C-alpha positions as a printed Julia matrix, in Angstrom:
735×3 Matrix{Float64}:
 -22.65  103.23    4.21
 -25.31  101.51    6.23
 -24.32   98.89    8.76
 -25.17   95.2     7.82
 -28.53   94.0     9.12
 -28.87   91.26   11.58
 -30.07   89.01    8.85
 -26.89   89.62    6.85
 -24.68   89.02    9.81
 -26.46   85.69   10.47
 -25.85   84.74    6.8
 -22.17   85.62    7.05
 -21.9    83.62   10.32
 -23.58   80.76    8.8
 -21.33   80.77    5.63
 -18.27   81.08    7.83
 -19.24   77.92    9.9
 -20.31   76.16    6.78
 -16.88   76.73    5.11
 -15.07   75.75    8.36
 -17.01   72.47    8.61
 -16.45   71.64    4.91
 -12.79   72.33    5.35
 -12.6    70.13    8.36
 -14.35   67.27    6.54
 -12.1    67.74    3.55
  -9.02   67.69    5.84
 -10.37   64.47    7.53
 -11.1    62.89    4.32
  -7.6    63.75    3.02
  -6.1    62.43    6.26
  -8.11   59.24    5.88
  -6.91   58.82    2.31
  -3.25   59.75    2.94
  -2.68   58.24    6.44
  -5.24   55.68    7.3
  -5.79   54.06    3.79
  -2.71   55.37    2.0
  -0.86   51.96    2.17
  -3.68   50.03    0.86
  -4.49   52.54   -1.98
  -0.86   52.42   -2.9
  -0.88   48.69   -3.14
  -4.21   48.8    -5.26
  -2.61   51.4    -7.57
   0.53   49.23   -7.92
  -1.75   46.24   -8.87
  -3.47   48.21  -11.51
  -0.33   49.33  -13.26
   1.84   46.21  -12.84
   1.43   42.68  -14.03
   2.78   39.85  -12.05
   3.74   36.61  -13.77
   4.66   33.75  -11.39
   7.83   31.97  -12.03
   7.56   28.32  -10.52
  10.26   26.99   -8.12
  11.84   23.77   -8.83
  10.62   21.01   -6.43
  13.28   19.26   -4.27
  14.98   16.07   -5.36
  14.13   12.71   -3.98
  17.06   10.47   -3.49
  17.48    6.79   -2.32
  19.57    6.07    0.71
  22.8     6.15   -1.56
  21.88    9.43   -3.04
  20.7     8.03   -6.24
  18.16   10.37   -7.87
  14.64    8.68   -8.22
  12.6    11.93   -8.6
  13.59   15.25   -9.85
  12.27   18.48  -11.68
  13.41   19.13  -15.29
  13.46   22.52  -16.95
  10.61   23.37  -19.35
   8.57   26.39  -20.44
   5.08   27.73  -20.01
   3.21   29.88  -22.54
   1.31   32.78  -21.17
  -0.98   35.29  -22.85
  -2.01   38.87  -22.05
  -5.45   39.09  -23.92
  -5.48   42.85  -23.79
  -2.32   43.01  -26.02
  -3.61   40.53  -28.65
  -4.24   42.63  -31.87
  -5.29   39.91  -34.3
  -6.56   36.97  -32.38
  -7.62   34.94  -35.58
  -4.16   35.03  -37.1
  -2.39   34.45  -33.75
  -4.6    31.44  -32.86
  -3.44   29.98  -36.23
   0.15   30.54  -35.51
   0.1    29.08  -31.97
  -1.95   26.1   -33.06
   0.73   25.08  -35.56
   3.64   25.63  -33.17
   2.09   24.28  -30.05
   0.12   21.32  -31.63
  -3.13   22.61  -30.19
  -6.6    22.96  -31.41
  -7.07   26.52  -32.82
 -10.56   27.03  -31.41
  -9.22   26.18  -27.78
  -6.45   28.83  -28.24
  -8.88   31.47  -29.59
 -11.17   31.01  -26.58
  -8.05   31.43  -24.26
  -6.55   34.54  -25.87
  -9.93   36.41  -26.03
 -10.84   35.98  -22.5
 -11.5    39.14  -20.32
  -8.64   38.28  -18.03
  -5.29   40.08  -17.43
  -3.31   36.82  -17.82
  -4.12   33.21  -19.06
  -1.96   30.07  -19.57
  -1.89   28.77  -23.01
   0.22   25.62  -22.49
   2.44   24.29  -19.85
   5.62   22.19  -20.18
   6.79   22.87  -23.72
  10.19   21.84  -24.96
  13.11   24.25  -25.55
  12.82   23.83  -29.35
   9.07   24.75  -29.21
   9.82   27.71  -27.03
  12.66   28.89  -29.34
  10.33   28.66  -32.4
   7.66   30.6   -30.62
  10.06   33.28  -29.61
  11.27   33.87  -33.19
   7.52   34.95  -33.98
   7.79   37.82  -31.4
   4.06   37.68  -30.89
   2.86   40.71  -28.88
   0.85   39.63  -25.89
   2.57   36.19  -25.62
   5.21   35.44  -22.84
   7.21   32.37  -22.52
   8.3    31.75  -18.99
  10.88   29.3   -17.46
   9.09   26.52  -15.74
   9.86   23.0   -14.45
   8.05   19.65  -14.58
   8.16   16.71  -12.16
  10.07   13.88  -13.71
  10.62   10.3   -12.5
  13.75    9.03  -14.38
  12.98    5.33  -13.92
   9.39    5.48  -14.78
   7.26    3.08  -12.62
  10.21    2.41  -10.18
   8.87    2.68   -6.59
   5.73    4.3    -7.91
   3.62    3.46   -4.9
   6.21    4.92   -2.65
   6.93    8.0    -4.47
   3.51    8.85   -5.62
   2.98   11.85   -7.86
   2.2    15.7    -8.08
  -0.31   17.76   -9.66
   0.1    20.14  -12.69
   1.3    22.88  -10.21
   3.85   20.46   -8.7
   2.08   20.11   -5.34
   2.16   16.56   -3.97
  -0.87   14.44   -4.34
   0.15   10.93   -3.29
   2.85    8.98   -1.53
   6.03   10.72   -0.1
   5.45   13.43   -2.66
   2.3    14.41   -0.48
   3.48   13.45    2.87
   6.72   15.55    2.65
   5.26   18.23    0.33
   6.04   21.18    2.7
   9.75   20.32    2.45
   9.9    19.54   -1.23
   7.88   22.53   -2.45
   9.91   25.61   -3.1
   8.98   29.42   -3.1
   7.84   30.74   -6.45
   9.62   33.79   -8.23
   7.92   36.6    -9.85
   8.39   38.61  -13.11
   6.86   42.08  -12.76
   6.11   44.44  -15.7
   4.27   47.93  -15.75
   0.92   48.16  -17.75
  -1.46   50.91  -18.51
  -5.2    50.87  -17.77
  -5.91   48.37  -20.42
  -3.26   45.98  -19.29
  -1.07   46.78  -22.21
   2.65   46.8   -21.49
   4.16   50.3   -21.18
   7.07   50.97  -23.67
   9.6    52.06  -21.08
  11.67   49.45  -19.21
  10.42   49.15  -15.68
  10.66   45.39  -14.8
  11.44   43.54  -11.81
  12.48   39.78  -11.54
  12.52   37.84   -8.14
  14.32   34.44   -8.32
  12.38   31.44   -7.25
  13.76   29.38   -4.35
  14.1    25.6    -4.9
  12.5    23.2    -2.52
  14.59   21.02   -0.13
  15.66   17.45   -0.94
  14.34   14.28    0.53
  16.58   11.23    1.25
  14.54    7.92    1.57
  15.51    4.67    3.48
  15.0     2.48    0.3
  17.99    1.23   -1.67
  17.66    1.49   -5.42
  19.35   -1.9    -6.08
  17.22   -3.72   -3.53
  14.15   -1.99   -4.82
  14.95   -3.24   -8.32
  15.45   -6.8    -6.96
  12.02   -6.58   -5.25
  10.26   -5.17   -8.22
  11.75   -7.89  -10.46
  10.62  -10.67   -8.12
   7.14   -9.22   -7.64
   6.6    -8.89  -11.4
   7.84  -12.52  -12.17
   5.49  -13.76   -9.35
   2.53  -11.8   -10.71
   2.94  -13.2   -14.23
   3.88  -16.84  -13.32
   1.0   -17.11  -10.89
  -1.56  -15.05  -12.82
  -2.25  -13.06   -9.67
  -4.38  -10.08   -8.9
  -1.4    -8.41   -7.25
   1.95   -9.28   -5.61
   3.64   -7.3    -2.89
   7.18   -7.66   -1.64
   8.61   -5.69    1.37
  12.08   -5.78    2.74
  12.86   -4.08    6.1
  16.11   -3.64    8.1
  14.85   -5.14   11.51
  17.36   -3.24   13.54
  15.79    0.2    12.9
  12.62   -0.29   10.94
  13.9     1.14    7.74
  12.28    0.11    4.57
  14.82   -1.3     2.09
  12.26   -1.94   -0.58
   8.6    -1.99   -1.1
   7.25   -3.25   -4.42
   3.62   -3.87   -5.54
   2.66   -5.09   -8.9
   0.79   -4.07  -11.18
   1.81   -0.41  -10.72
   1.84    2.66  -12.66
   4.14    5.33  -14.34
   3.72    8.59  -12.44
   5.13   10.44  -15.5
   1.87    9.6   -17.29
  -1.23    9.54  -15.07
  -3.54    9.37  -17.95
  -2.68    5.85  -18.89
  -2.36    4.22  -15.4
  -4.79    1.38  -16.15
  -4.45   -2.4   -16.26
  -7.0    -4.65  -17.96
  -9.36   -5.86  -15.28
  -9.64   -9.22  -16.96
  -5.81   -9.69  -16.99
  -4.42   -7.48  -14.25
  -0.88   -8.54  -14.97
  -1.12   -7.26  -18.48
  -0.62   -3.57  -18.95
  -2.99   -1.94  -21.65
  -1.3    -1.51  -25.03
  -1.66    1.53  -27.32
  -4.45   -0.21  -29.38
  -6.61   -0.87  -26.13
  -6.61    2.77  -25.21
  -9.66    3.55  -27.31
 -11.49    0.96  -25.22
 -10.41    2.6   -22.06
 -11.45    6.05  -23.33
 -15.12    4.67  -23.69
 -15.27    3.51  -20.09
 -17.78    5.7   -17.99
 -15.82    8.23  -15.84
 -16.88    6.73  -12.53
 -15.58    3.25  -13.67
 -12.55    4.9   -14.95
 -11.66    6.74  -11.76
 -12.17    3.65   -9.8
  -9.7     1.74  -11.98
  -7.26    4.64  -11.81
  -7.54    4.71   -8.09
  -7.0     0.94   -7.78
  -3.8     1.22   -9.89
  -2.52    3.88   -7.41
  -3.49    2.06   -4.43
  -0.66    0.92   -2.18
  -1.55   -2.65   -1.15
   0.99   -3.07    1.73
  -0.19    0.22    3.27
  -3.9     0.49    2.34
  -5.39   -2.98    2.26
  -6.14   -5.61    4.88
  -5.85   -9.48    4.6
  -5.97  -12.65    6.64
  -2.26  -13.65    7.39
  -2.9   -17.29    7.76
  -0.08  -19.29    9.17
   2.52  -16.53    8.97
   0.55  -15.27   12.17
   1.7   -18.4    13.91
   4.96  -16.6    14.52
   3.07  -14.14   16.76
   1.33  -16.96   18.61
   4.59  -18.75   19.14
   6.25  -15.55   20.51
   3.43  -15.12   22.91
   3.39  -18.71   24.11
   7.17  -18.88   24.68
   7.36  -15.56   26.24
   4.54  -16.38   28.79
   6.1   -19.76   29.32
   2.82  -21.74   28.53
   4.92  -23.76   26.1
   8.47  -24.8    25.67
  10.33  -26.41   22.73
   9.81  -29.72   24.09
   6.14  -29.53   25.11
   4.24  -32.49   23.76
   1.15  -32.31   21.54
  -1.03  -34.91   19.77
  -2.65  -34.23   16.46
  -5.67  -36.34   15.39
  -6.82  -34.15   12.62
  -9.14  -31.97   14.61
  -9.07  -29.55   17.62
 -11.92  -30.6    19.77
 -11.34  -28.62   23.0
 -13.94  -26.03   22.17
 -17.57  -26.96   22.85
 -19.79  -26.91   19.67
 -16.79  -26.55   17.35
 -14.46  -28.84   15.46
 -11.38  -27.19   13.86
  -9.56  -29.03   11.17
  -5.77  -29.34   10.94
  -4.64  -28.66    7.38
  -3.67  -32.46    7.32
  -6.48  -33.8     9.05
  -6.71  -36.67    6.41
  -3.22  -37.93    7.79
  -2.81  -36.5    11.26
   0.65  -35.41   12.63
   0.23  -37.52   15.69
   2.57  -37.05   18.57
   4.88  -34.0    18.2
   6.89  -31.46   20.17
   6.1   -27.71   19.94
   9.06  -27.21   17.55
   7.85  -30.1    15.43
   4.39  -28.48   15.37
   5.92  -25.25   14.09
   7.67  -27.12   11.45
   4.58  -29.02   10.43
   2.39  -25.9    10.71
  -0.1   -27.86   12.7
  -3.33  -26.01   13.52
  -4.0   -28.22   16.5
  -0.89  -27.18   18.23
  -1.52  -23.43   17.81
  -4.98  -23.87   18.97
  -3.73  -25.42   22.08
  -1.2   -22.61   22.56
  -3.76  -19.99   22.13
  -6.15  -21.63   24.61
  -3.26  -21.97   27.09
  -2.61  -18.21   26.77
  -6.3   -17.35   27.21
  -8.05  -14.49   25.36
  -6.77  -11.72   27.67
  -3.01  -12.57   27.01
  -3.58  -13.45   23.37
  -5.41  -10.07   22.81
  -2.6    -8.29   24.72
   0.1    -9.73   22.52
  -1.87   -9.09   19.33
  -2.02   -5.3    20.35
   1.52   -5.16   21.54
   2.79   -6.42   18.33
   0.98   -3.54   16.68
  -2.05   -5.19   15.07
  -5.28   -3.19   15.11
  -3.31    0.06   15.03
  -1.52    2.14   12.42
   2.15    1.68   12.32
   2.81    5.35   11.75
   4.61    4.92    8.51
   4.85    8.16    6.41
   2.81    7.12    3.48
  -0.67    8.0     2.38
  -3.93    6.09    3.34
  -2.58    3.67    5.96
  -5.25    1.42    7.49
  -5.33   -0.15   10.99
  -6.36   -3.75   10.27
  -9.23   -5.49   12.04
  -8.79   -6.95   15.43
 -11.78   -8.29   17.44
 -12.3    -6.58   20.57
 -11.49   -8.43   23.77
 -15.16   -8.27   24.92
 -16.41   -9.82   21.74
 -13.73  -12.55   21.55
 -15.12  -15.96   22.12
 -13.3   -19.12   22.58
 -13.61  -20.12   18.98
 -12.43  -16.78   17.91
  -9.34  -17.18   20.13
  -8.74  -20.58   18.5
  -8.8   -19.34   14.91
  -6.76  -16.1    15.66
  -4.08  -18.36   17.0
  -3.42  -19.77   13.47
  -4.17  -16.52   11.62
  -7.8   -16.61   10.63
 -10.52  -14.14   12.06
  -7.97  -11.33   12.08
  -7.02   -8.91    9.39
  -3.6    -7.14    9.07
  -1.82   -4.95    6.68
   1.45   -6.11    4.99
   3.37   -3.39    6.68
   1.99   -4.34   10.17
   3.16   -7.95    9.51
   6.71   -7.22    8.44
   7.02   -4.73   11.34
   5.82   -7.37   13.85
   8.13   -9.99   12.51
  11.03   -7.48   12.59
  10.49   -7.28   16.3
  10.83  -11.02   16.58
  14.03  -10.78   14.59
  15.88   -7.77   16.37
  15.58   -9.04   19.95
  11.99   -7.98   20.88
  11.7    -4.13   19.89
   8.66   -3.03   17.92
  10.05   -0.33   15.65
   8.11    2.4    13.93
   8.59    1.66   10.21
  10.55    4.44    8.42
  10.6     5.56    4.77
  12.47    8.87    5.1
  16.07    9.38    6.43
  16.55   13.04    6.15
  15.84   16.37    4.68
  18.8    18.24    2.96
  19.46   21.64    1.3
  20.9    22.14   -2.12
  24.33   22.05   -0.51
  23.88   18.67    0.94
  23.59   20.05    4.44
  21.15   18.1     6.76
  18.1    20.17    7.77
  16.32   17.52    9.56
  17.23   13.93   10.51
  14.31   11.34   11.04
  15.19    9.41   14.07
  14.69    5.61   14.62
  11.8     5.04   17.12
  11.23    2.03   19.45
   7.46    1.82   20.0
   7.67   -0.75   22.91
   9.33   -3.94   24.02
   7.24   -6.95   23.03
   9.36   -9.99   23.87
  12.64  -10.75   25.49
  15.9   -11.35   23.82
  15.77  -14.98   24.91
  12.45  -15.58   23.32
  13.67  -13.88   20.04
  16.64  -16.06   19.74
  14.82  -19.19   20.52
  12.22  -18.43   18.06
  14.69  -17.48   15.29
  16.25  -21.03   15.63
  12.9   -22.47   15.36
  11.88  -20.54   12.34
  15.25  -21.57   10.64
  14.23  -25.1    11.07
  10.97  -24.35    9.36
  12.91  -23.41    6.3
  15.62  -26.18    6.49
  13.36  -28.95    7.52
   9.55  -27.87    7.48
   6.96  -26.34    5.29
   9.2   -23.4     4.17
  11.71  -25.68    2.32
  11.38  -23.79   -0.91
  12.98  -20.65    0.68
  16.06  -22.52    1.73
  19.44  -21.32    0.33
  22.5   -23.19    1.55
  24.62  -21.06    3.89
  22.24  -18.18    4.02
  20.6   -19.16    7.32
  17.07  -18.21    6.29
  14.36  -18.52    8.7
  10.56  -18.05    8.07
   6.93  -19.18    8.03
   4.58  -19.92    5.18
   0.98  -18.78    5.07
  -2.16  -19.67    2.95
  -5.46  -18.01    3.65
  -8.83  -18.14    1.92
 -10.06  -14.6     1.04
 -13.04  -13.12    2.88
 -15.36  -11.31    0.34
 -18.62   -9.77    1.61
 -18.31  -11.22    4.95
 -17.67  -14.76    4.06
 -14.83  -16.88    2.72
 -14.86  -16.94   -1.03
 -14.31  -20.36   -2.74
 -11.16  -20.48   -5.04
  -9.7   -17.21   -3.79
  -6.64  -17.26   -1.71
  -3.69  -15.13   -0.48
  -0.39  -16.98   -0.39
   2.48  -15.46    1.68
   5.73  -16.11    3.23
   7.7   -14.14    6.0
  11.46  -14.65    5.98
  14.33  -13.56    8.14
  18.01  -13.72    7.14
  20.55  -14.57    8.46
  18.99  -15.78   11.65
  22.17  -15.6    13.58
  22.39  -11.84   12.93
  19.26  -10.54   11.17
  19.93   -8.03    8.49
  16.73   -8.2     6.34
  13.1    -9.23    6.81
  11.14  -10.01    3.81
   7.35  -10.45    3.34
   5.95  -11.79    0.08
   2.13  -11.64   -0.4
   0.58  -13.1    -3.56
  -3.13  -12.09   -3.85
  -5.51  -14.42   -5.65
  -2.99  -16.61   -7.67
  -4.83  -18.35  -10.48
  -2.28  -20.59  -12.12
  -3.35  -23.71  -10.2
  -1.14  -23.62   -7.08
  -1.81  -21.34   -4.3
   0.08  -22.57   -1.14
   2.44  -20.01    0.34
   5.2   -22.73    0.68
   4.98  -23.4    -2.89
   4.79  -20.05   -4.56
   5.72  -17.3    -2.09
   8.53  -19.15   -0.28
  10.83  -19.42   -3.34
  10.22  -15.76   -4.23
  11.21  -14.84   -0.58
  14.19  -17.15   -0.62
  15.54  -15.65   -3.87
  15.2   -12.02   -2.91
  16.77  -12.68    0.48
  19.64  -14.36   -1.03
  20.19  -11.72   -3.71
  19.8    -8.94   -1.07
  22.41  -10.5     1.18
  24.78  -10.99   -1.84
  24.39   -7.17   -2.54
  25.14   -6.44    1.14
  28.31   -8.47    0.82
  27.11  -11.19    3.23
  29.42  -14.18    2.88
  27.37  -17.51    3.2
  28.65  -19.97    5.55
  27.92  -23.61    4.89
  27.21  -26.16    7.82
  29.04  -29.49    7.78
  25.63  -31.05    6.73
  25.43  -28.62    3.86
  28.9   -29.21    2.83
  27.88  -33.09    2.57
  24.73  -32.18    0.83
  25.57  -33.65   -2.5
  26.93  -36.83   -0.92
  23.53  -37.6     0.67
  21.71  -40.4    -1.07
  18.67  -39.25   -3.11
  15.16  -40.77   -2.76
  13.2   -41.79   -5.75
   9.68  -40.41   -5.72
   7.16  -43.23   -6.17
   4.12  -43.02   -8.36
   1.14  -41.67   -6.36
  -1.41  -41.47   -9.15
  -4.53  -43.48   -8.41
  -3.96  -43.5    -4.72
  -6.31  -41.82   -2.28
  -4.77  -38.72   -0.67
  -4.68  -40.58    2.66
  -2.75  -43.42    1.23
  -0.35  -41.2    -0.68
   0.36  -39.0     2.15
   1.37  -41.98    4.41
   3.52  -43.47    1.65
   5.47  -40.22    1.17
   5.97  -39.75    4.96
   7.36  -43.26    5.24
  10.18  -42.57    2.93
  10.93  -38.98    4.15
   9.04  -36.8     1.74
   6.58  -34.06    2.48
   3.61  -32.98    0.21
   0.89  -30.39   -0.47
  -2.33  -30.67   -2.31
  -3.93  -28.3    -4.82
  -6.97  -27.71   -2.59
  -6.94  -26.7     1.0
  -9.19  -29.38    2.5
  -9.32  -32.57    0.48
 -11.24  -35.5     1.56
  -9.42  -38.62    2.79
 -10.77  -40.63   -0.27
  -9.89  -37.92   -2.85
  -7.79  -39.6    -5.66
  -4.42  -38.29   -6.78
  -4.51  -37.56  -10.49
  -1.11  -35.99  -10.99
   1.98  -35.16   -9.11
   5.01  -32.9    -9.29
   7.94  -33.81   -9.66
   7.0   -36.85  -11.63
   7.39  -40.5   -10.43
  11.0   -41.78  -10.71
  12.55  -38.29  -10.05
  15.24  -38.53   -7.5
  15.16  -35.75   -4.71
  16.69  -35.01   -1.36
  14.99  -36.22    1.73
  12.33  -33.65    3.01
  11.47  -32.44   -0.66
   7.86  -31.35   -0.92
   5.91  -33.11   -3.56
   2.8   -31.43   -5.1
  -0.1   -33.78   -5.37
  -3.05  -32.9    -7.73
  -6.29  -34.48   -6.79
  -9.66  -35.18   -8.29
 -12.26  -34.3    -5.75
 -15.15  -36.7    -5.2
 -18.6   -35.05   -6.02
 -20.32  -33.31   -3.12
 -23.58  -35.03   -2.4
 -26.57  -32.74   -2.3
 -28.01  -32.22    1.08
 -30.47  -30.34    3.12
 -30.16  -28.02    6.05
 -32.5   -26.53    8.49
 -32.4   -22.62    8.57
 -31.37  -21.57   12.18
 -33.04  -18.7    14.04
 -30.74  -15.54   13.59
 -33.07  -12.74   14.87
 -31.16  -10.57   17.34
 -27.74  -11.84   16.31
 -25.01   -9.49   15.24
 -23.54   -9.96   11.81
 -20.36  -11.84   13.09
 -22.49  -14.2    15.14
 -24.72  -14.85   11.98
 -21.73  -15.52    9.78
 -20.36  -17.98   12.21
 -23.52  -19.96   12.51
 -24.19  -19.95    8.76
 -20.7   -21.08    7.74
 -20.97  -23.91   10.21
 -23.87  -25.44    8.28
 -22.79  -24.54    4.79
 -25.63  -22.38    3.79
 -25.33  -19.47    1.2
 -26.34  -16.07    2.59
 -26.57  -12.43    1.82
 -26.75   -9.49    4.16
 -28.66   -6.2     3.64
 -27.85   -3.27    5.94
 -25.58   -3.3     9.08
 -26.16   -3.97   12.8
 -28.33   -6.86   14.2
 -30.65   -9.37   12.35
 -34.21   -8.02   12.2
 -35.57  -10.31    9.62
 -34.68  -13.44    7.6
 -35.97  -15.35    4.59
 -36.54  -18.36    4.68
 -37.77  -18.27    8.13
 -36.07  -20.31   11.04
 -36.95  -24.02   10.87
 -37.39  -24.12    7.13
 -35.7   -27.16    5.6
 -33.69  -25.97    2.51
 -31.41  -27.43   -0.25
 -27.74  -27.01    0.28
 -27.53  -24.26   -2.34
 -30.42  -22.05   -1.01
 -29.63  -18.44   -0.19
 -30.8   -16.96    2.95
 -31.55  -13.3     2.8
 -30.87  -11.45    6.01
 -31.93   -7.87    6.99
 -29.77   -5.97    9.47
 -30.56   -2.71   11.32
 -28.75   -0.63   14.02
 -30.62   -1.24   17.34
 -30.82    1.46   19.95
 -30.23   -0.04   23.28
 -30.72    3.16   25.2
């Protein structure tokens, strides 16, 4: 046998090395599959031969402060489909359509999808689920589910908000506290083959869902009902755009109630619409067709408006209720005392180039002390106090009381209000802010600031949530009271409370008076600002109340937006709402009213017969009523002295108590047409232009933002009183 040749030996060596290298590569690949990627591949394999159906967890319950359920989750069922297991989609579509009350074509499209699992219908009842189970349709699964449910419908809707179809919070406390309320979903696992068909042998796994934690709010169900009833009555009676009622415990900033009307039912978010022509009237079933034809953009805006939480999301000019803040600042800084003397001649003339009216300019208040000025709500008094404080101090107190900043309340979409910067605050701005114009606030800011006056001077962070609990009632988290800052002294607080009580018992807030309840407060009436200027005929009436003033337990704020039933003064339409809600709340809290000696003798006091005011000028009528101890309001904010009274309420001959407010309805004299000279606005910012144009009663319209770059007509043009000036604005780069 001949020995192998060199060539053969080389071939053998090459083959040996090739086999060794191949073996090493195979071992490396095997190690990669078994060791490095083994876990991942096992997971992928498990996913391929198992089907995972989620089992939704129940969302936590929301309670009021007394553990009454106001939002919960109810048991329901969801129908799932495994398209791979469907054998006769045409017949099954018919069967499901009849049982589930759905369109056959929609079901057919779902059950023939190239997906491992699809939802056919969520939230069916037990009866429907049982009817479907009796059919034993292969490929159809019925899984326990739950649905968010609000047992009292529209109760506290703007506080609670709502969830989406998967029970995640979208609005209100449902969104803010979603991480606590949302539970952990369970799983129902089954084994399947490569075509996603369930294997015949039993190899299932079920993992129980974990329920979410519960939320306890600060609101009281009973007080919330009282607030909602009062808000709805005020909305309908005054034909208002919206009405808001807030009640707060001033000692700790807890909201006892917050109601806004119109509202919505979070159980049915498809019909949360109110007729824009009559916002106090909900849409009826026969009107839904009209709503369905509205373009989607318009529809979505209307839906958003119905969800909008006015006390948190919107700004308004507070008017005379802001005089509480000016009073607090003036008393605290000692620029004024209770007995400081003022004189009202109808106009504040201290500011060069400006003449600011008192609301009763046609019959001035004359000599009065500071306390009398508050009772009379005299603008001249508050302009003087503001000027004595100076813009630095006034701005400091505005900011200290929380205006211009978010309060920190745990509700969605809070705004900061609008406060002019110190640098841009001129003397005329200081004057108007002192009586509540030229500043925009939110209702939650206002009630929080007034609570600071009521509780001895501590600005509290408003609170809507008290605690988080588990399903056994154990406290998981307690929300603590928070003092933001000290704003005024205890002495100033007590003094101002007594003054505010006099406003109700003797002054413009008389319609909030309830014998024995020691209610203090302040009225407010403000013309609305629309598109940068005051809108004629559109007002916001408000009243801020505190009770009882000797030991404040409740602060109430009532805001009536755009009343259109004739009367719009805060003292006439908001004060009685606040007085009633404060009385009912204190009764519920077991407060025992204490009558003063004067109140005990109330019915022994001789009554005054109201004289006939019809045909008199407003100036003559005002003086005549003052002489016999009666007060009055008119149906327009700034009547002329010569305007004639055409009607009155109560009627002539009615006997009333001294201090009663008489409503005078006047027939305004025609405004004579006049001409004006268009001023030069080039280079002015928008605020400066508005002030100039308002002072000469010229209509105007802005285009753009920033400073004035052009105007039409040009400066110096003589125009008729109703001519509109078009003004173009642009941002000017000063670098």
